[in-house]
N, C-alpha and C positions, 0 to 999 in steps of 0.2 A: 163164759159170762162171769161177771163179777158176783161174788157171793151176796153182796148187799143189794143186788137187783130184786131181792125178795124171793120167798119160797114159791110164789105163784109163777115165777119165771121157769120153774122146774116142772110144773104140772104136766107139760106135754112130753116129758121124757120118762122112760121106764127106769132109768138109772142115772144118778148123779154121782160124780167123783169129786171130792174136795182135793184141790191141788195147792196152788201157791197163794195162800191167803196171808200175805205178808203184813196186812194191816189189822189182823184180828186182835193182836195183843193190846192195842190201845182202845179196842171196842169189844172186849171179851164178852160182856153180858149180852150185847147185841148179837155177836157172832154165835154164841151158844143158843140163844133164842131162835136165830135163823136155822141152825142145824136141827133143832127140835121141830120147828115148823115145817122145814123141808122134808124131814123124815115122815111127816104126816101126809104129804102129797106125792111123794115118789120114794123109791128105794135109794138110800144112801149107801154107796160102796163102803164108805167110812161111817159106820153106825154112830149115831148121835151120842150114845153113852161113851163110846170109845173116844170120840172127838173131845168130849167134856173132860174125860180122865186124862187125855194126852195134852190138853191145852195148858196145863200147869205142871212144871217139872218136878213138883213134889211127888209125882208118880214114882220117881226114883226110890223114894223111901219104901213104897209098897213092893217094888221089884226086889230091893235088897232084903226086905223081910221074907220074901219068898225064895231067897237063896240065889238070886240072879246077881252075878258080879257087876257092880256099878262103881263108878268113880266115887270115892269118899266125898260126901257132900254135906255141908252144914247149911241149913236154912235158918235165916234170921227173920222172924216175923216183925211187922211194924210194932213198935213198943218194946221189942226184945233188945237184949244187950249184946254188944260185941265190942271188943277192944283190939288193939294191935296184935296181940298174941294169936288171935283167931286167923291172922293172915300170914302166918309163918309156915312156909313149906320149902323144902330143899330147892325146888326149881321155880318158886314163886307160886302165885295163885291166879285163878280166874274168878272174877266177880261179875255176876249178872243177875237180872231179875228172874224170878221163878216163872213168870209169864212173859215171854218175849219171842221174837222171831227175827231172822236175818241178822243175828248178832247185835241187834239194837241194844244199846246201853250195856254192852259186854266189853270187858277189858281184861287184859293179862297184866299182872304186876310182877316184875322181877323181884328176886330176893332183895331185901333191904328197902323196899318201897311199901312197907306195911302201912304207913300213915296215909299214903295215897289210896291204897286199897280200902282202908277204913273210911276215908272220905267218900269214896264211891258208894260203898255199902250204905253209909248214912244218908247219902243223897237219895238212894232208892227208898230207904225206910221213911225218909221225910216226905216222900211222894205217896206214902201209903202202900208201897210195893214190898213184897217179900224178896229179900236178897239171898242169893245162894253163893257159897264160897267153895271152890274146889281146888285141890292142888293142881298146878299145871303139870301135864304129863308130856315130856319131850317126845315120847314115842308116837304121839298123835301127829306132831309136826313132821316127824321123820317118816311117817307113813307105815310104821310097823305095828300099829294097833291092831288087835284082832277084829276081824269083820265077819259078818254073817255070810253064809254061802247058800242061804235058802232062796227060793224063787222070789220072795218078797224083798230080798236085799237090794234089788235095783231101786226100790222105792226110797231107800235111805242113802243112796250113793252120793258122795260128795267128790269134789275135785281131787282130793287126796286119797280117795278110796280105791283099793285095787280091784274091787268087784266089777 
């Protein structure tokens, strides 16, 4: 069932699992309110506080603070400053909103296309969204990035994942 069917749709179930909510990013407040309300009528396999934490990629900062290796990421908040030098990386950069799904509004910029990357980030900022900038890592495309081997890794599998 669709998440926006409302929490009452889940009352008859003992457990609800949040899966492919591709439209949550454009309706974040509504989605998080739904998760909280649904958690009051049934057990969420994905606990509402975790859903809230994971809905915004700024969680990467917390992971890094805890010593978890993450891709170097710069977050630019609306009203914040960035210029072309922020988009300079050996293999180019990836620019995306901090709240997004399905690679929506995400783009890779080759080296030498800093002005285009800056325009993209400013477009996100002008929409009131936080932009994130990461160096492009060729090893992800090559399929040689490290992947988890825990039982939960199947929940994060992608087409290029060897798991």
